[in-house]
C-alpha positions as CSV (number, residue, x, y, z in Angstrom):
1,M,20.2,-13.6,-56.2
2,V,23.1,-16.1,-56.0
3,K,24.8,-17.0,-59.3
4,L,27.0,-20.0,-59.4
5,D,29.1,-20.4,-62.6
6,K,31.1,-23.3,-61.4
7,I,30.0,-26.0,-59.0
8,Y,33.4,-27.4,-58.2
9,T,36.2,-25.1,-57.1
10,K,38.8,-27.5,-55.7
11,G,39.0,-25.2,-52.7
12,G,37.9,-28.0,-50.3
13,D,40.2,-30.7,-51.6
14,K,42.4,-30.4,-48.5
15,G,39.6,-30.5,-46.0
16,L,38.9,-26.8,-45.7
17,T,35.9,-24.8,-46.6
18,S,35.0,-21.1,-46.5
19,L,32.5,-19.6,-44.1
20,G,30.1,-16.9,-45.3
21,D,32.6,-14.2,-44.2
22,G,35.4,-15.8,-46.3
23,K,37.3,-17.3,-43.4
24,R,38.7,-20.8,-44.2
25,V,38.0,-23.5,-41.6
26,S,38.3,-27.2,-41.3
27,K,35.3,-29.1,-42.7
28,N,35.0,-30.9,-39.4
29,S,34.6,-27.7,-37.4
30,L,31.5,-27.6,-35.1
31,R,30.1,-24.7,-37.0
32,V,30.3,-26.5,-40.4
33,K,29.0,-29.6,-38.8
34,S,26.0,-27.7,-37.4
35,Y,24.9,-26.0,-40.6
36,G,25.6,-29.3,-42.4
37,E,23.1,-31.0,-40.2
38,V,20.6,-28.2,-40.8
39,D,21.1,-29.0,-44.5
40,E,20.6,-32.7,-43.8
41,V,17.3,-31.9,-42.1
42,N,16.3,-29.8,-45.1
43,A,17.2,-32.6,-47.6
44,T,15.2,-35.2,-45.5
45,I,12.2,-32.9,-45.5
46,G,12.6,-32.8,-49.3
47,V,12.2,-36.6,-49.3
48,V,9.1,-36.3,-47.0
49,I,7.5,-33.9,-49.5
50,C,7.6,-36.7,-52.2
51,Y,5.2,-38.8,-50.0
52,C,3.1,-36.6,-47.8
53,S,-0.4,-35.0,-48.0
54,D,-0.8,-31.7,-50.0
55,Q,-1.5,-29.6,-46.9
56,L,1.7,-30.8,-45.2
57,K,3.7,-30.1,-48.4
58,K,2.8,-26.4,-48.2
59,N,4.1,-26.2,-44.6
60,L,7.2,-28.3,-45.3
61,K,8.2,-26.1,-48.3
62,N,7.9,-23.1,-46.0
63,I,10.0,-24.9,-43.4
64,Q,12.7,-25.6,-46.0
65,N,13.1,-21.9,-46.7
66,H,13.4,-21.3,-42.9
67,L,16.1,-23.9,-42.7
68,F,18.0,-22.4,-45.6
69,D,17.9,-19.0,-43.8
70,I,19.2,-20.8,-40.6
71,G,22.0,-22.4,-42.5
72,A,22.9,-19.0,-44.0
73,D,22.9,-17.4,-40.6
74,L,25.1,-20.1,-39.1
75,C,27.7,-19.9,-41.9
76,I,28.5,-16.3,-41.0
77,P,30.0,-16.3,-37.4
78,D,29.9,-12.5,-37.0
79,K,29.1,-11.7,-33.4
80,N,28.1,-8.2,-34.3
81,K,25.6,-9.0,-37.1
82,K,21.9,-8.4,-36.4
83,A,20.4,-11.8,-36.0
84,K,17.5,-12.6,-38.3
85,S,14.3,-13.1,-36.3
86,L,12.8,-16.6,-36.5
87,N,9.7,-15.6,-34.4
88,E,7.4,-15.8,-37.4
89,G,8.6,-19.3,-38.2
90,I,8.4,-20.4,-34.5
91,N,4.9,-19.1,-34.3
92,M,3.9,-20.8,-37.5
93,L,5.2,-24.1,-36.2
94,E,3.3,-23.7,-32.9
95,K,0.1,-22.8,-34.7
96,E,0.3,-25.8,-37.0
97,I,1.2,-28.1,-34.1
98,D,-1.9,-26.9,-32.2
99,K,-4.1,-27.2,-35.3
100,M,-2.9,-30.8,-36.0
101,N,-3.2,-31.8,-32.4
102,T,-7.0,-31.0,-32.4
103,K,-7.4,-33.9,-34.9
104,L,-5.5,-36.4,-32.8
105,S,-6.4,-38.4,-29.8
106,P,-4.3,-38.0,-26.7
107,L,-1.2,-40.2,-26.4
108,K,-1.5,-43.1,-24.0
109,S,1.8,-44.8,-25.0
110,F,5.0,-44.0,-26.7
111,I,4.9,-44.2,-30.5
112,L,7.2,-46.3,-32.6
113,P,8.5,-44.7,-35.8
114,G,6.9,-46.1,-38.9
115,G,3.5,-46.6,-40.5
116,T,3.0,-44.9,-43.9
117,K,6.0,-43.9,-46.0
118,S,5.4,-40.2,-45.2
119,S,5.1,-40.9,-41.5
120,S,8.3,-43.0,-41.5
121,F,10.2,-40.3,-43.3
122,L,8.8,-37.7,-40.9
123,H,10.1,-39.7,-38.0
124,L,13.5,-39.9,-39.7
125,A,13.5,-36.2,-40.2
126,R,12.5,-35.7,-36.6
127,T,15.5,-37.8,-35.3
128,I,17.9,-36.0,-37.6
129,T,16.5,-32.7,-36.4
130,R,17.1,-33.8,-32.8
131,R,20.8,-34.6,-33.7
132,C,21.0,-31.2,-35.3
133,E,19.7,-29.6,-32.2
134,R,22.3,-31.3,-30.1
135,S,25.1,-30.0,-32.4
136,L,23.6,-26.5,-32.3
137,V,23.5,-26.5,-28.4
138,E,27.1,-27.6,-28.4
139,L,28.0,-24.9,-30.9
140,D,26.2,-22.3,-28.8
141,S,28.1,-23.3,-25.7
142,K,31.4,-22.5,-27.5
143,E,30.3,-19.7,-29.8
144,K,27.1,-17.8,-29.2
145,I,24.6,-18.2,-32.1
146,N,21.2,-16.7,-32.7
147,S,19.2,-18.2,-29.7
148,E,16.0,-18.4,-31.9
149,I,17.7,-21.0,-34.0
150,I,17.7,-23.6,-31.2
151,I,14.1,-22.7,-30.4
152,Y,13.1,-23.1,-34.0
153,I,14.8,-26.5,-34.4
154,N,13.3,-27.7,-31.1
155,R,9.8,-26.7,-32.3
156,L,10.5,-28.3,-35.7
157,S,11.1,-31.7,-34.1
158,D,7.8,-31.4,-32.3
159,F,6.1,-30.4,-35.5
160,L,7.6,-33.4,-37.3
161,F,6.4,-35.7,-34.6
162,V,2.8,-34.4,-34.7
163,A,2.9,-34.4,-38.5
164,A,3.9,-38.1,-38.5
165,R,0.9,-38.9,-36.3
166,I,-1.3,-37.0,-38.7
167,E,0.0,-39.0,-41.7
168,N,-0.7,-42.2,-39.8
169,M,-4.2,-41.1,-38.7
170,K,-6.0,-43.4,-41.2
171,D,-4.3,-46.6,-39.8
172,G,-3.5,-45.2,-36.3
173,D,-0.4,-44.8,-34.4
174,I,2.1,-47.7,-34.0
175,L,2.2,-48.0,-30.2
176,W,5.2,-49.2,-28.2
177,V,4.4,-52.5,-26.4
178,P,6.9,-52.9,-23.5
179,N,8.8,-56.2,-23.7
180,K,7.9,-58.6,-20.9
181,I,11.4,-60.1,-20.8
182,N,13.7,-59.1,-18.1
183,L,17.0,-58.1,-19.6
């Protein structure tokens, strides 16, 4: 268990932070940016939990723990460490996506983000997850990371999209209506 006696250390006052292995790096390093965006996804999911259905809350709390594990994995850049498997989490996301999809009608148009509060926040979480995914792909192109992290994050954005549709089921999806004006 982690014990924090002091929240502020002043160690980051000059723009540096410590990775999990103790190495000091710039706070704008791609690795720090990447696990910071994982943290941002996690925090946004925390907001979603305030507004969503009880069944979704259970899954989202599980996802938050997975995201914390991913952040912990990313903060230790050891190439020789044994990567923690995310297969169980990936399988859970796929199973839940498939289960939710059985309740939804097929898409015939693109969907606009919005609707209920929970759906709106799920769409926000989805777009933050996509940004996070882009950073992870960039990081992986420069420093190899656990390949299952990118798979998990990609599947998570799909889960969030389908969950947003579920949360809007009562009132229906907000469909995109193409503009008739030539731009």
